[in-house]
KEBAPA-33120 format. One record per residue (C-alpha): chain; x, y, z; residue in one letter. Coordinates in Angstrom, 2 decimals, decimal comma. Layout:
+---------+---------+---------+---------+--------+
: drenkol :      c1 :      c2 :      c3 : drenpa :
+---------+---------+---------+---------+--------+
:       A :       X :       Y :       Z :      A :
...
+---------+---------+---------+---------+--------+
This chain:
+---------+---------+---------+---------+--------+
: drenkol :      c1 :      c2 :      c3 : drenpa :
+---------+---------+---------+---------+--------+
:       A :    0,00 :    0,00 :    0,00 :      V :
:       A :    2,80 :    2,42 :    0,86 :      F :
:       A :    4,59 :    1,78 :   -2,45 :      S :
:       A :    1,46 :    2,79 :   -4,34 :      N :
:       A :    1,18 :    5,97 :   -2,29 :      F :
:       A :    4,87 :    6,75 :   -2,70 :      A :
:       A :    4,74 :    6,21 :   -6,46 :      F :
:       A :    1,69 :    8,42 :   -6,86 :      S :
:       A :    3,12 :   11,12 :   -4,61 :      F :
:       A :    6,38 :   11,20 :   -6,54 :      S :
:       A :    4,52 :   11,56 :   -9,83 :      I :
:       A :    2,50 :   14,46 :   -8,49 :      I :
:       A :    5,64 :   16,18 :   -7,15 :      S :
:       A :    3,70 :   18,52 :   -4,91 :      V :
:       A :    6,54 :   20,21 :   -3,07 :      L :
:       A :    8,77 :   20,93 :   -6,05 :      T :
:       A :    5,89 :   22,00 :   -8,25 :      G :
:       A :    4,48 :   24,47 :   -5,76 :      I :
:       A :    7,75 :   26,04 :   -4,69 :      T :
:       A :    9,38 :   26,43 :   -8,10 :      T :
:       A :    6,50 :   27,14 :  -10,46 :      L :
:       A :    4,02 :   29,14 :   -8,39 :      Y :
:       A :    5,66 :   32,49 :   -9,06 :      N :
:       A :    6,11 :   31,77 :  -12,78 :      T :
:       A :    2,47 :   30,89 :  -13,29 :      G :
:       A :    1,31 :   33,89 :  -11,32 :      L :
:       A :    3,59 :   36,27 :  -13,19 :      T :
:       A :    2,90 :   35,12 :  -16,74 :      F :
:       A :   -0,63 :   33,76 :  -16,50 :      G :
:       A :   -2,24 :   35,51 :  -13,60 :      G :
:       A :   -4,48 :   34,01 :  -10,94 :      P :
:       A :   -6,85 :   32,44 :  -13,45 :      I :
:       A :   -4,07 :   30,28 :  -14,90 :      S :
:       A :   -3,27 :   28,95 :  -11,45 :      L :
:       A :   -6,90 :   28,09 :  -10,74 :      V :
:       A :   -7,46 :   26,33 :  -14,05 :      Y :
:       A :   -4,01 :   24,77 :  -13,87 :      G :
:       A :   -4,78 :   23,11 :  -10,54 :      W :
:       A :   -8,05 :   21,69 :  -11,86 :      F :
:       A :   -6,51 :   20,43 :  -15,10 :      I :
:       A :   -3,49 :   18,92 :  -13,36 :      A :
:       A :   -5,77 :   17,40 :  -10,74 :      G :
:       A :   -7,89 :   15,82 :  -13,46 :      G :
:       A :   -4,89 :   14,26 :  -15,15 :      F :
:       A :   -3,60 :   13,06 :  -11,79 :      T :
:       A :   -6,95 :   11,35 :  -11,24 :      M :
:       A :   -6,48 :    9,57 :  -14,58 :      F :
:       A :   -3,11 :    8,27 :  -13,38 :      V :
:       A :   -4,67 :    7,09 :  -10,13 :      G :
:       A :   -7,55 :    5,40 :  -11,93 :      L :
:       A :   -5,22 :    3,60 :  -14,31 :      S :
:       A :   -3,08 :    2,39 :  -11,41 :      M :
:       A :   -6,23 :    1,17 :   -9,65 :      A :
:       A :   -7,23 :   -0,74 :  -12,78 :      E :
:       A :   -3,82 :   -2,40 :  -13,02 :      I :
:       A :   -3,93 :   -3,19 :   -9,29 :      C :
:       A :   -7,29 :   -4,91 :   -9,65 :      S :
:       A :   -6,13 :   -6,86 :  -12,70 :      S :
:       A :   -2,88 :   -8,09 :  -11,13 :      Y :
:       A :   -3,39 :   -8,37 :   -7,36 :      P :
:       A :    0,02 :   -9,28 :   -6,00 :      T :
:       A :    2,36 :   -8,22 :   -3,23 :      S :
:       A :    5,04 :   -7,27 :   -5,79 :      G :
:       A :    3,14 :   -4,16 :   -6,77 :      G :
:       A :    4,82 :   -1,88 :   -9,25 :      L :
:       A :    7,74 :   -4,20 :  -10,03 :      Y :
:       A :    5,46 :   -7,05 :  -10,93 :      Y :
:       A :    3,08 :   -4,90 :  -12,95 :      W :
:       A :    5,84 :   -3,38 :  -15,04 :      S :
:       A :    7,43 :   -6,78 :  -15,69 :      A :
:       A :    4,11 :   -8,32 :  -16,61 :      R :
:       A :    3,02 :   -5,50 :  -18,91 :      L :
:       A :    6,38 :   -4,92 :  -20,59 :      A :
:       A :    6,63 :   -8,33 :  -22,17 :      G :
:       A :    9,17 :  -11,09 :  -21,94 :      R :
:       A :   12,13 :   -9,27 :  -23,51 :      N :
:       A :   11,74 :   -6,01 :  -21,62 :      W :
:       A :   10,55 :   -7,39 :  -18,25 :      A :
:       A :   13,92 :   -7,24 :  -16,39 :      P :
:       A :   14,66 :   -3,73 :  -17,58 :      F :
:       A :   11,14 :   -2,47 :  -16,83 :      A :
:       A :   11,20 :   -3,89 :  -13,32 :      S :
:       A :   14,63 :   -2,49 :  -12,62 :      W :
:       A :   13,72 :    0,93 :  -14,02 :      F :
:       A :   10,53 :    1,03 :  -11,95 :      T :
:       A :   12,47 :    0,27 :   -8,78 :      G :
:       A :   15,21 :    2,70 :   -9,58 :      W :
+---------+---------+---------+---------+--------+
């Protein structure tokens, strides 16, 4: 369960996104770009979460992300995909 949370949290990149890009968006796009940007980014993040939930329900295993990437990558790419996911 924690690996799923950690993977999703690292994709979202909340801390780095807020601290580095807040001023840029506010300067060049104004407040409306920040409001719409949060909703659009939140929608796409929900798509990532829904796709991970679909994979989790299709391949219920304790291996989690390593197993999913190996299984979905195919026989030739399975070792590399698992290693890259863990790295």
